[in-house]
C-alpha positions in Angstrom: 17.2 -15.0 28.5 13.3 -14.9 28.6 11.4 -15.4 31.6 10.3 -19.2 31.8 6.6 -19.2 31.2 5.9 -15.8 29.8 5.6 -15.5 26.2 7.5 -12.2 25.3 5.6 -11.9 22.0 2.0 -12.8 21.7 0.8 -12.2 18.4 -2.9 -11.3 18.4 -3.0 -9.7 15.0 -0.7 -10.0 11.9 -1.3 -8.3 8.5 0.6 -8.7 5.6 0.8 -5.0 4.2 2.5 -5.7 0.6 5.8 -5.8 -0.8 8.4 -3.0 -2.2 9.7 -4.1 -5.5 12.0 -1.4 -6.3 14.5 1.3 -4.8 12.3 4.2 -4.0 9.0 1.9 -4.9 6.1 1.7 -2.7 6.1 0.9 1.0 3.5 1.6 3.7 2.8 5.1 5.2 3.0 4.4 8.7 5.0 5.8 11.9 5.1 2.4 13.6 8.5 1.3 14.8 10.4 -1.4 12.3 12.5 -4.0 12.6 13.8 -5.8 9.8 14.9 -9.4 9.0 17.8 -10.2 6.8 20.4 -13.1 5.7 21.9 -15.2 3.0 19.3 -17.2 1.0 18.6 -20.9 2.6 19.6 -19.6 6.0 16.1 -20.4 7.1 14.7 -17.0 7.5 11.1 -17.7 6.5 11.0 -20.9 9.0 12.0 -18.9 11.7 9.8 -15.8 11.4 7.0 -18.5 11.5 8.2 -19.8 14.5 8.7 -16.5 16.1 5.2 -15.2 15.2 3.6 -18.8 16.0 2.2 -19.0 12.4 2.6 -21.8 10.1 2.8 -19.6 7.1 3.3 -15.9 7.8 6.3 -16.0 5.8 6.7 -18.4 2.8 9.0 -21.3 3.2 10.1 -22.0 -0.4 12.2 -25.0 -1.5 14.3 -22.9 -3.8 16.4 -20.3 -2.2 16.1 -16.6 -3.7 12.6 -16.8 -4.6 11.8 -13.9 -2.1 12.3 -10.9 -4.5 10.4 -8.0 -2.3 10.8 -6.2 0.7 7.9 -7.5 2.5 6.1 -5.5 5.3 4.0 -7.3 8.0 2.1 -5.3 10.3 2.1 -6.9 14.0 -0.4 -6.2 16.7 -0.5 -2.7 15.1 2.4 -2.1 17.2 5.5 -2.8 15.0 6.0 -3.5 11.3 8.1 -6.5 10.6 10.1 -6.3 7.4 11.4 -9.3 5.4 14.3 -8.5 3.4 15.3 -10.5 0.3 17.8 -13.2 0.8 21.4 -12.5 -0.7 24.0 -14.7 -2.0 22.3 -17.5 -4.0 24.6 -18.2 -6.6 21.8 -19.4 -9.3 20.0 -16.1 -9.0 20.8 -13.8 -12.3 23.4 -11.1 -11.8 20.8 -8.8 -12.9 18.4 -9.7 -10.0 21.1 -9.4 -7.6 22.1 -5.9 -9.0 18.4 -4.9 -8.5 18.2 -6.2 -4.7 21.3 -4.3 -3.3 20.1 -0.7 -4.4 16.5 -1.8 -2.8 17.5 -3.3 0.5 20.6 -0.5 0.9 17.9 2.1 -0.1 15.4 0.7 2.4 18.0 0.7 5.3 19.4 4.4 4.5 16.1 6.1 4.3 13.9 4.2 6.6 13.2 6.9 9.7 11.4 4.4 11.8 13.9 1.6 11.5 14.7 0.6 15.1 17.0 -2.4 14.3 18.0 -5.5 12.1 17.9 -9.1 12.9 21.0 -10.7 10.7 20.6 -14.5 10.4 23.6 -16.8 10.0 23.7 -20.4 9.3 25.5 -22.3 12.0 26.9 -24.7 9.4 28.6 -22.1 7.4 31.4 -19.7 7.9 30.2 -16.2 7.4 30.2 -15.0 4.0 31.4 -12.0 2.0 28.0 -10.9 1.7 27.0 -11.3 5.8 30.4 -9.3 6.5 29.2 -6.4 4.2 25.8 -6.6 5.6 27.2 -5.7 8.7 29.8 -3.1 8.0 27.0 -1.4 6.4 25.0 -1.4 9.3 27.9 -0.1 11.5 28.5 2.9 9.3 24.5 3.5 9.6 24.8 3.0 13.3 21.7 0.4 12.8 21.1 -1.8 16.1 22.1 -5.6 15.2 21.1 -8.7 16.8 22.7 -12.0 15.1 20.5 -15.0 15.2 22.4 -18.2 14.3 19.9 -20.5 13.0 20.1 -24.3 12.5 21.4 -25.2 15.8 19.6 -28.6 16.1 22.4 -29.7 13.3 24.9 -29.9 16.4 25.2 -31.4 19.8 25.2 -29.2 22.7 29.1 -28.5 23.0 29.7 -28.5 19.5 26.9 -25.8 19.0 28.6 -23.8 21.9 32.1 -23.9 20.1 30.4 -23.0 16.6 28.5 -20.0 18.2 31.9 -19.1 20.0 33.8 -19.3 16.5 31.5 -17.0 14.6 31.3 -14.5 17.6 35.2 -14.6 17.2 35.6 -14.2 13.2 33.5 -11.6 13.2 34.2 -9.6 16.4 30.7 -9.4 17.7 29.4 -8.7 21.1 28.1 -11.9 22.9 25.1 -10.3 23.9 23.9 -9.7 20.6 24.0 -13.2 19.5 21.2 -15.5 19.9 21.4 -19.2 18.8 18.4 -20.4 17.6 16.3 -23.4 15.6 13.2 -23.2 13.7 13.1 -27.0 14.2 13.1 -27.3 17.8 12.0 -23.8 18.8 15.5 -23.3 20.4 15.9 -19.6 21.1 12.6 -18.5 19.9 11.7 -16.8 23.2 15.2 -15.2 23.6 14.9 -13.7 20.3 11.2 -12.5 20.7 12.6 -10.8 24.1 15.6 -9.0 22.2 13.2 -8.0 19.5 10.9 -6.3 21.8 13.6 -4.6 23.6 14.6 -3.2 19.7 11.0 -1.9 19.2 10.5 -0.4 22.6 13.7 1.5 22.7 14.2 5.4 21.8 14.6 5.8 18.1 
């Protein structure tokens, strides 16, 4: 848990560097540590990123899931890169577009020497999908540290929320200390996520 009254992530400078549109395409030339955020479409990733960074529109919030089509890079405090991966699993996105995204995402995760870890977002209201499982398996094979942020916890009461988190942890055989319940609506879990994020960034590569 984050120490009360102390913000573990104070964002003084935030710069959008650009987007990577294809496997092997443009990406920032930097040696700063990187942490990526991933999750299926409509999981609330953009909203959570805005809360995490304490910005209203750092990451675009779209009413149409599947709109983020590039890997977007943000430089935070000239200390690390926050990498926003395209959402996956939205049924209305054309198969051709999905076929482009997978090699782009897997290519980034496989060839980024400064990647310190990934935050995988899961919707508390839904059971983990095959895409979620595939992402976890891919990261395990790469030995990439993973935090799991369970979003939209404001949709549950206290006990129901605990039960839901426990069910997801059991289903995916996760370690309890790698799971953080969050809500972009109420700010729940923001500081805990920020603390865990900074621990990953500051860890040895």
